[in-house]
Structures are given as structure tokens and as C-alpha cells.
C-alpha positions as CSV (number, residue, x, y, z in Angstrom):
1,M,-0.2,-0.2,0.1
2,K,2.7,2.5,1.2
3,K,4.7,1.6,-2.4
4,A,1.1,2.5,-4.3
5,V,0.9,5.5,-2.2
6,A,4.4,6.6,-3.4
7,I,4.4,6.0,-7.0
8,I,1.4,8.0,-7.5
9,F,3.0,11.0,-5.4
10,V,5.8,10.4,-7.9
11,V,3.8,10.2,-11.4
12,A,1.2,13.0,-9.7
13,F,4.2,15.3,-9.2
14,N,6.0,14.7,-12.2
15,L,3.1,15.3,-14.2
16,F,2.8,18.8,-12.3
17,V,6.4,19.8,-13.1
18,I,5.8,18.9,-16.7
19,A,2.4,20.9,-17.1
20,D,4.0,23.8,-15.2
21,L,7.2,23.4,-17.6
22,V,4.8,23.3,-21.1
23,H,3.0,26.5,-19.5
24,E,6.4,28.2,-18.8
25,F,7.0,27.1,-22.4
26,V,4.3,28.7,-24.2
27,A,3.8,31.9,-21.9
28,S,7.5,32.9,-22.2
29,N,6.6,32.9,-26.3
30,G,9.3,30.1,-26.3
31,V,7.3,28.8,-29.6
32,H,8.5,32.3,-31.6
33,Y,12.2,31.6,-30.2
34,F,12.7,28.7,-32.3
35,F,10.3,28.8,-35.2
36,D,11.4,32.6,-36.2
37,Q,14.6,31.0,-37.2
38,P,14.1,27.3,-37.5
39,H,18.0,26.6,-37.4
40,R,17.4,26.6,-33.4
41,L,15.4,23.7,-33.8
42,L,17.6,21.7,-36.0
43,L,20.5,22.4,-33.5
44,V,18.2,21.3,-30.6
45,A,17.1,18.1,-32.5
46,G,21.0,17.1,-33.3
47,I,21.9,17.9,-30.0
48,G,19.4,15.5,-29.1
49,I,20.0,13.0,-31.6
50,A,23.8,13.1,-31.3
51,G,22.9,12.2,-27.3
52,G,20.8,9.3,-28.0
53,L,23.9,8.1,-30.2
54,I,26.7,8.3,-27.1
55,V,24.0,6.9,-24.7
56,F,23.7,4.1,-27.4
57,S,27.1,3.5,-28.1
58,F,28.2,3.4,-24.4
59,S,25.6,0.5,-23.8
60,A,26.9,-1.4,-26.6
61,L,30.6,-1.5,-24.7
62,S,31.6,-4.2,-22.7
63,V,31.5,-3.9,-19.4
64,R,35.2,-3.5,-18.6
65,L,35.0,-0.7,-21.5
66,Q,31.9,0.9,-19.7
67,R,34.2,1.5,-16.5
68,R,36.9,2.5,-18.7
69,A,34.7,5.1,-20.1
70,K,33.3,6.3,-17.0
71,L,36.6,6.7,-15.3
72,V,37.9,8.8,-18.4
73,A,34.6,10.8,-18.1
74,L,34.7,11.4,-14.3
75,A,38.3,12.3,-13.8
76,S,38.2,14.7,-16.9
77,G,35.1,16.3,-15.3
78,G,36.3,16.4,-12.1
79,S,39.7,18.2,-13.2
80,F,37.2,20.5,-16.0
81,V,35.5,21.2,-12.6
82,M,38.4,22.4,-10.4
83,L,40.3,23.9,-13.4
84,A,38.1,26.4,-14.3
85,G,36.0,26.5,-10.7
86,S,39.3,28.3,-9.8
87,Y,40.2,30.3,-12.5
88,F,36.4,31.7,-12.2
89,S,36.5,32.2,-8.3
90,Y,39.4,34.2,-8.9
91,Q,38.2,36.2,-11.7
92,V,35.3,37.3,-9.5
93,A,37.3,38.0,-6.5
94,S,39.3,40.3,-8.8
95,L,36.5,41.7,-10.5
96,P,35.2,44.7,-7.8
97,S,38.9,45.8,-8.0
98,Q,38.6,46.0,-12.1
99,L,35.4,47.4,-12.3
100,G,35.5,50.1,-9.1
101,L,32.4,47.8,-7.5
102,S,32.2,46.2,-4.0
103,L,30.9,42.7,-3.9
104,P,29.7,41.0,-0.7
105,W,33.0,39.7,0.8
106,H,31.5,36.2,1.0
107,M,30.8,36.0,-3.0
108,P,34.4,35.0,-3.7
109,W,34.4,32.1,-0.7
110,F,31.2,30.6,-2.0
111,L,32.2,30.4,-5.6
112,L,35.1,28.2,-4.4
113,L,33.5,26.0,-2.2
114,S,30.8,25.4,-4.5
115,T,33.4,24.2,-6.8
116,I,35.0,22.4,-4.3
117,A,31.8,20.5,-3.5
118,I,30.8,19.7,-7.5
119,A,34.3,18.5,-7.8
120,G,34.6,16.5,-5.2
121,L,31.5,14.9,-6.0
122,L,32.6,13.9,-9.3
123,W,36.0,12.2,-7.7
124,F,34.2,10.5,-4.8
125,E,32.0,8.9,-7.8
126,F,35.4,8.4,-9.6
127,Y,36.6,6.7,-6.7
128,K,33.5,4.3,-6.1
129,V,34.0,3.2,-9.7
130,F,37.6,2.5,-9.7
131,R,37.1,0.6,-6.0
132,N,34.4,-1.5,-8.1
133,R,36.6,-4.2,-9.9
134,V,33.4,-5.7,-11.7
135,L,34.9,-7.0,-14.6
């Protein structure tokens, strides 16, 4: 009984979210954004098709190659987040002096800690995949 109630709740919540997204898309005139310049719609379709092909290719790999691909993707993502986030935090920290503005003192620290948290999650997932030696 509890499982059925949970499933009904999740389905109802997802339907509400989808209905809200459709309403927001129509209300913000998103249809005209794509149909004023059709190449935008083709770009979105191309991204969807490319993503589907990548997922299909990944699922066709052996378990060993899937593990290696996960490790490479997680290590690349973690490294990119660390480098790009640190550089972005540095730029935000030096921005007030360059523009003569005053930002809250905690903003660069918040960005840096957010970067560390996201990179930490990626590296933790890397560690979990690395430790799991399913062949």
C-alpha cells in the first residue's frame, strides 16, 4: 500500500512539473524563439540525436570498457570543474577592483566552496567506480 501511494505521488508530481514546464514555455513565447529561426530547432534536434547515439554506443560497450569510459569521463569532469571553477572564482574575486564595484566579501568564497563541493562529488564517484572492480 505504501509503495502504491509513493508511486502515485511521484507520478502526480512529475505530471505537475511537466505541465508547469509546458505552460512556462508557452507563456514565455518559446515557440516563436524556435520558429523565428528554424536552425535553432535543428540544433536542438541535432543535440538530442547526438546524445542518443552516444548513450546507445556506451550501452553497447562491454562492462570493462564502460568502466574505463566512466573513469575517464569522471576524471575529466572533476579536473575541468576544479580548474574552471578555481579560475572563475579568481576572476570574480578580482572583478570589484577592476570595475570599482563592491561585491559581498563572501561571494568569491561561496563560488570556491561550491566548486570544491562539485569537484569533490565527481572525485568521490570516480573513487567508487575505481574501487568497484567488476569485470
